[in-house]
N, C-alpha and C positions, 0 to 999 in steps of 0.2 A: 346092787352089790350089798354084801353083808355090812350092816352098820356096826360101828365100833365106838366105844367110849374113849375119848381122848382127854387127858388132863393137860391144860395149857401150862407150860413150865416156866422156868426162871427167865427165859428169853423174852417173855411178854410181861415181866413183872411190872414195868411201868404202865402198861396198858391196863392191867388188872386194877391198879389204883384208881384209874379214871372211869371205871365201869360201875354200873349200878345193879343192885338186885341179886348179887351172888351169895353163896354160903359164906358166912363170916368165920374167920379163924383167928385165934388169939396169938398175938406176937408178944414176945417177952422183952420188956424194957430193961435197960442196963441197971436200974436200981431195984430190980425185981418186981416192979409194978407191971401191970398188964394193960394192953390197949386193944380194944375190939375195933380194929380198923381195917385189917387186910382181908380182902375178899378173894376167893378163888373160884374158878368155874370148871365144870366139865361139860362138854358139848358133844352131842351125838352127831357123828359125821360119817359119811361113806369112806371107803378106803381110798377113793380118789383124793380126798383131802388128808386122810390120816397117815398115808404112807409117804407123801412127797417130801417131807422134811428130814427123813432119815438120811444120814451121811451127806447132808447138804448144809447150806446156810440159808438164813432168811433175814428179811427186814420186816419189822412190824411197827404199826402205829395205831393209835386209837382214832375213832372217827364218830361223828354224830350224823346219821343218815336217816332222814324221814322220822326224826324223833327217837330213833333207837340208838343205843350205845353199841358200836360195832368195832371189830378189830380188822385191820388190813394186814395181810401177811404176803410178802413176795416169796415165791419159791424159785430158787435158782434151778432146781432139777427140771421143773416143767415150764419155767419162764412164764409164770402167770401170777396174778394177784388174786388171792382168796379174800372174799369179804364175808366175815362171820358175824352174825347178829347175836350179840351177847345178851341183849334184853330178852329175846325169845328163844335163846339157846339153840340156834340152828345156823347152818351155812346159808348165805344169802345168794352169792354168785361167785363164779370162778371166771376171771377175765384173762383171756389168752393174749399174750403179747407176741410180737414178731421181732426178729433180729435184723432183718434186711428190708430194703425198700423205703418208701417215703414215711412209713410208720415204724421203721426199725429202731429198737432201743437195746443196747447191751450194757454190761457193767453196772447194773443197778445197785446203788448203795444207799438209798433213802427214798421214802415216799410219805405223802400225807393226802388228805382229802380236802378239796376246796371247791365250793360252788358247782357241785355235780360233776367234778372232774378229779382225776388222780394226778397229783403233782409228783413227778418222779425225777430223781437225780440219776443220771447215767451218761456215759460217753462224754463227760465234761460238759453236759448240758442240763438245763431244767426243762422238763416237758410237762405239758398238760395233756392228759389222755382221757378220752371219754369211756363210757361203759362198754363200748365195742372194742376197746383196745387201740383206737385210732388217735394219732397225734393231732391235736387241734391247734397247738402253738408251742413254741420253744424259745429258750434263751441260751446263748452259748457262753459258758464260763471260759472256754478256751480262747474265744475271740477277745474277751475282756483282758485276759492275761497277755495275749499277744500285743495289745495296745498299751500295756503298762510294763515296760522293760524293768527288770530287776525283781519282779514278783513271780511267784510260781505256786504250784500246788504241792501238798505233801500228803502222803498216805502212809498210815501205820502198817506194821506187819500183822500177821494173822492173829496172834494172841491178843493184840490190842483191839482189833476189830471186834472180837467176840466179847471182850471183857471191860473195856473202859472208854471206848471212843464211838461217837456218833458222827456220821458223815454229813448229816443234814439236820440242823436245828430249825424249827418252824413254829409259826403261829397260824394254826389252821383257820381260825375264825377270820383273821384279816388277810390270809393268803400271803404271808411273808415267810421267806426262807433266809437263813443265815449261813453264809459260806465264808470260812476263814481263808485268807491268802497269806503266803509266806514271803518274807524278804530274803533275798539271797545276797550274801556278802562274802567276799573272799576271806576276810579276817574272822568274822563271827559265825560263818556258816549260814544256816537257814533258821528262821524263827518267825512266828506270826506277828504281824504288825497291824493288820486290818481285818475287819469282818465286813463283808458285803451283805447288806439287807436288800433282798430282791423282792419286788412286788410281783406276784404271779398274775395280778389283774392286768397290768400294762407293761410289765418287765422293766419298770423304772428301778434304778439302783442307787442306794444310799451307802456311801463309804463311811466307816467308823474306824478311827484310829484307836487301837486298844492298848491297855496297860499290860506290859509283859514283864514278869519277874526277871530282874537282871541276872540273878544267879542261874536261871535256866538258860539265858542267852550265853552265858560264859561256859555252860556245860553242854556244848553242842551234841555230844554223844548220848545225852540223856534221851534224845529223840522222842520216844513215845510219851514220856512224862511231860514233855513240853507241848503236846498237842492241845490247841485251844478247842473248847467245846462250847458252842454259843447258841442261844435261841432268843427270838424277839418275844417280848411280853408287854402288852399294853404299849406305852410310849417309852419302853426301856429295852435295852439289850443286856442280857444276863449271860455271863460266861465264866468259866473256871478252867483249871488245869489239873491233870491227874496228880501232879507232884505237890500241889499246894492246897491247904485248907481255905484259902482266900476265895471269896466270891465277889466278882466285879459287876457292878450295876451301872450301866451308862444310860443317862437320861437323854433321850433323843431331842428333847426340846431345849434344855439348858446347856447341852453339850458337856456336861460334867459327869465325872465318874466317882462313885463311892465304893469303898472296899469293906467287906464284912468277913471277918475271920471266924469260921465255925469249925472248930477242930473235932475230930473223932477220937475218943479214948482208945479206939482199936487200931488206929494208924500211928505208928511210931514216927517221931520227927525224922524227916529225911536227911537233915543236916547236909544239904546239897554240896557245899563247897568241899566237903571231905570225902565224898563218894569216890570210889575207885572203880575203874573198869574191870569187868571179869575177863576170863580168858578169851571170850568172844568179842571183847571191846564194847559191851552193851550196858555196862553199869547195872547189872541185875540187882545189886544190893538195894537200889531204890525200890524195885518192885517187891523185894522180900520184906520191906518194911510196911507194905500195904500202900494203897493209893485211893484216890477219890474219883468216882465216876461223875458223869455230867448231871446237872440238875434237870428236873422236869416238873412242869406245872401240873397240878391236879385240880381240875375244875370242880370235881365233886366235893373234895375236902377243903378247898380254898387254901391250899398251901403248896409248898414245893417238897419234893423228895430227892434224896441223894443216896446212892449206894456207896458204902465204904468196904473195901476188901481188906481183911485182916492180914497181918504178917504171917508168913508161912514159908517153910522150906520144901513144901511138897509139890511145887509147880503151880503155874498160874491157873490151871483148870480145876484145881481141887481146893480152892480157898473157901473158908467160911466168910460170911459177909453180914453186915448190918445195914439198916436203912435209917437215915435221919429224916425226920419231918421238920421242915423249916417254915416259919410263918411268912406272911407276905411282907412284913417289915424286917425280915432276915434275922430272926431269933430262933434258936434251937428249941423246938417243942418236945423233942424226945428222940432217942436213938434206940433202935429195936433189933434184937436178934430175930432173924426170920426162922420160923418153925421148919425143922427138917433140913436146914441148910448145912449142918455140920457133916463133914466127911466121916463115914464110919470106919 
């Protein structure tokens, strides 16, 4: 088939930071300084790859495979995982999945690569899948919830899925997945109280009680702004909420939590207790003030990155955004406007 040049867009922004060897593009810092940090790639791919993400959704993650920096991308349209070699700028393999039978997986909302297998979240389970698309082992989150009355799962609506929420936080090197679970109470509604750290090596589970901002607990209708976003890093669990500039770091050895507040000058204070519901009862005023996306660790630059969406009244899909680079000791290294991010 005719080859086509495809630019990998904003949806893989986090992966681009973790890749090596691309063409560098200058980002503009808030104080008018410039930082030569952000790499972007164009990859020659056949139309089998190029067309499948149109009018669909995808999940993407970075991976190190046989020494090469790669991107994993799940296509809902073809129900497959594309493995794209970013080091050599070429597609590596397309792994076809099935929806029924002993290897059936549906409802995929997260994936990563660990010890020659693909770890996939779907159907309320974690699966390890080989290069032939066969399930080699799995762990059931639904079974765990059933054994723990009063807890449940919570899923955001569509705009949050695309813009500020990740279903699966992970540490690919150690094979750890982070899964929040929510407490259901008649008086206070539902709010996150635990994150499960699941080892994909042996499916052992570590429960972590997390710090949850009380003002969010009292504002049940804020819903999407109260979704916890967590990932394991070294001997820590790092998590944050879209409604808050606070970053929580739980030390798995000492069982202690430290809080770091790293505000963005582009996100207006949410002033949560004074927010009012809109006509749909969703409290959209909080979204219009901007919000914080989840942190991701960048092994190449030895730092964390976080996207901040600016306030706007143009709707959630047309927002300008910035990216903050945060040091390993949780200090702000810089906040940058992304080139060509502004809506024309």
